[in-house]
N, C-alpha and C positions, 0 to 999 in steps of 0.2 A: 655097792664098792666102794666108788672115789667120795660119796659124801663122808663114808666110815673113817676114809682118808684125812679127809680136808676135817673133820670136826674131831680127830685126836691130833693135826697139827693149829686146829688155832686155839684147840684150848691153852696150849702151849705156850700161846702168849696175848691172848686175848683176853684180860681177865674181868670173868662170870657168865662166859661163851658155854651153852653145856652141847652144842653140835652146830653141824648149819641143818638148810634143806632147798628143796627146791631144782639142786644143782643140776643145770641143762649145757652141753656142749655147743658154743655161740658158733666159733670153726676151729677146723683143725683138716692136715696135709697129715703125713708120718708122722715129721719132726718137729712140730711146734703145736697146742691147742691150747682155744682158749673157754671157760668155760663160766657161767656166772655162777651166782649161787646167795642164799641169804646166809647170815650167820645169828644164831637164834641164841637170844638176851633175854634176862628179866627184864630189862630196860625198854625193849623192843627189837624184833629183826632188825638187821645192818645190810643193806644191800654191798657185796662183794664181787669179783673176777679174777679168775686167776687167768694168769698166763706161763703157759710152762711149753717147756721140751719132758718129753717123757721119761721117767726111766730107761736107760735104754740106748739112751741115742745121742750123741758126743757133739762135736765145735757148732756154729752156725758157719752154712752158707761164705765165701772169700767178704760179698760184700754185705753183711750182717754184723748191724753193730756188737749181738748179743745179748740174751735175756740180763745177763746184770747191768749193763752200762746201759739197758733198758730204764732200768728200774732206776737205776742213778744220775740217768735224765729225766725226767718223771720228776722225780723228788725234788729236781735244783730245779725247778720250774715251776714248780706247786710253795715250795719255800723263794720265791721272787716271786708269786703273785698272782702270774702267768695260770692263765687257764687247762689244768693240771691236776687228775686224777689224785689224789697221795697216797704212795703207798705204805703199806699196813704193815707188809711183810714176805721180807726176801726168804725163800727158800732152802732151809739146807738140808744136809742130803738124814740125818736124822726123822725128815721130815715122809720120806720116801714118797714123793710126788716128781722125782725126777726134777731139773733147774726151769728156774723163775720165776713170782713175785707173786704175790693179791693187793688185788690195788680195791680203793673206793669204787664203787657206781657210781659212777655220774647220770642220774636219767636225757633224756634228751632225744632226738634223729639224728643219726649219720646214712641216711637214704637222701640221695643229693635230686629221688624227682619227688620226695615228699616235699621237702625242703625250697626247694625250687615255686612247689604250686601251690600245697595247699592253704588254708586262708591262715591258721593259727600260726604260720611264719613269715607273716604279710608286714608289719609293723619291720622285724627285723634284717629281713633281706636289704633296703633300701641302706642301713646299718653296719653289715656285713663286712664289704670291703672296707674300710676304713682302721677296720677291731679287726680283724685277720695281718692287716700293714702296722698296725701299734704290738700288734700278737710275734709274730716275725723279728719282728726287730727287739722283744724281750727277747727269745729264744739267743737271738745271735750276741746278746748283749750278758750272758752269766756268761760268771767268769774261768777265765781262761781253768786257772789251776787250783779248781775241783771239779775240774773234766772229766770223767773218763779216759785210758784206753783205745782210739778211734784211727780210722784211717784216715787220709788225707787223700784227696783228690783235686785235679785241676785240670780243667778244661783241654789240655794239650791231649792228658792220660784217658779223659772219659773221651774222643772224639776219637784213638785208637782203641780202645773197649769196644765205643759200639761194631765202630769201623773190622774188626775181629768178628765179634761174633754175627755180627749180620752176614761177614763172608765165612761163616761155618757154615750157611746154607746151605748153601751153595743155589739158591733163586737169586739172579737177578730183577734190581726195582729200580731203573734209570728216575726214578722221582730221588731213593732214597743215597743216589750214586751223587744225582744234582744236587741232595740236603750234605753229603761229608763231603763234595769239594769246596760250601756255601760254607759249612765251618772248616772246615783245613784254614782255606785265604783267611776269615777274621779273626782267626783264633785271639782273643786276646794276651791267652799266656797266666804265669801267676796272676791273681788277685793281690792289689797292692798290700788287703786286707786280707788274712785270712780268720775265720770265726769257725762256732758250730755251726754246722748244713741238718738241719731236718731231714734235705732227703725226702719225703713223699708228702707233702702237707697240701695237701688238697683234698673234696668230698669222699665221706669212706673214710677218712680218721681225724674227722671235726668232727663232734659231740656236736650238733646243733638246740640250741630251748627256741621261743617266743624273742625271751630276750636278749637271742645273740649265742654268739660262741661260747660253749661251756668246756668245753675240755680240746688239747689237743689229746692224740692218741697215734700209735705204734711208729715209736722211734726207732723202728728195727734199721731203716737208708740213712740214718743219721754218722754224718762226721766232718769234715775237717774238710772248708774246701768257702771257693767264693761268694760273698750275704745273697750275691744277685742272683744264683741259679735257685732257692728258695720263694723268688717273687715271679722267675720267669716260670717256674712248674706248675702251677698257680694259675697260673693263665693260660696254661694250652686248653684248648680247640675239645678236645675228649672228656675233658671232667667242665664244659658248659650245659651238657647234655637238651642240645638243642638251644637254647639262649645263645645265639654262638657272636650279637652284638653286647653279648655282656660277656668281658673279656676273661671276669673275676670267678672263675666258679658260675659261671649266668647272672650272679646279680650285682656285678659293678663291675666301673671302673676302673681303667691301672691307675688314672687322675687319683681315684680314692683310695686305690691300695696303698699306693707311692705316700696319697696325703699323713695315711695312717704313720709308716716308716717315719715318714720324717717330724710328724708330731713327735715322735718318743723319741728325737733327740739324732737318730739317723742319719744314712746323705743315700740317696737312690742314682744310681746309672745310667737311665735308662735303655742306654746301647746297650749298655751287658745283660740287664735282662731283654730283652729282643734276642742278644744271640742264647740265653741257656731257652726260653722260649722255643728256639727253632731244634735247638738239643734236644730240648724234652720232648719238640713233638717230635723228630727221630725219635729217641728210646721210645717211647710208647708202639712207635711200630715196628719196631725192630721189637722190643718185649711180647707185641703181638703175636711173628708173625715164629717165636718158638714158640708159645702156644698153638700155633696151628705144627709146625713141627714138631710136639710133644704128641700131639693128640693122632701124625699119624703113624708115630714111631713107639710110640712106650703103648706100655699095658695098657695106661687111661687111653680111654677112648673116649671120653665124656663130654655133652655137649656142649657144658660150659667152654671147656679148652677149645673146641673148633669155633661160637661163637664169639669169644674173645678175639682167635686168630683171623676172623674174615673182617673185623676192625682193621686193619693193618694196610687195606684201601680205603680206607679213610683218613690213618694218618695222612695216605699220598696226596688228598684234598688238599688237607690242611699245610700240607708242609709247598702247597704253591703258589696259594694265599699268602702265605711270608715271604716265600722269594719271590715271587715273579716281580712283585712295585720296585724289590730292590736290587734288580736284577743280574739276579744270583746266573 
């Protein structure tokens, strides 16, 4: 069914396309899906990805930028020479596929354990932290006048939002209480510079090849805020997958990340980065608790939810490691 719909859609804007083949769902919940497929063309098939909210589903959740904004951001990144898929088409009502967009498929790996361990990535691993620093700098430098409307976040608002969500679980965790107090006491306030923030710059949202980073994906949590947030988030221990001595994604150092960022003409505030690393660690811990709550009370008692939920205890250990040397 979806191949027929995609075929009609693609034929309307891709000259010479005769249909699509190999459509397969990569991921998707009730409200958003990702599909891979090939556009059939006489000069050779073209790999593509569909990101959509199917017909009948409305606006994105409150923290989400929305698919239209994601498409705009990815195309702006592509036009700026950043590693990003080219957006080929933004869906219209006539396509009858819902809201979303079709983008170029980039070959590479997103699974962290393969990136960190497989031989084919051995030469790329020492380069990635510096590469990603330059990429993050490029994202933060995208022209404000061309950016879509996005929510704005500050450290103060993020602390309040996290505390409200945590309290709603009625599941006291002393380490989370400690982290909240630490963050409130060290809240740096509004950043002097507010930029575009990717919001989820980490393993799983990066396509990596033997040559290094090939694409940044999933701009769903993009917003305006403190640029140091992205640098802190990628250093959260949960994204190191066991390589805890390499803070940047399990493959590099903070110094390498910062060097790449500054090579691109931007400035790092290491203290603010550490603040956001603590914030990010707590955020992930609260998200894990939310997964456990939904496993317990919701209709979807999936094993995946339970497995993510139990990782909240790992974030408590991570928070103690971060806070203890700093007199939390």
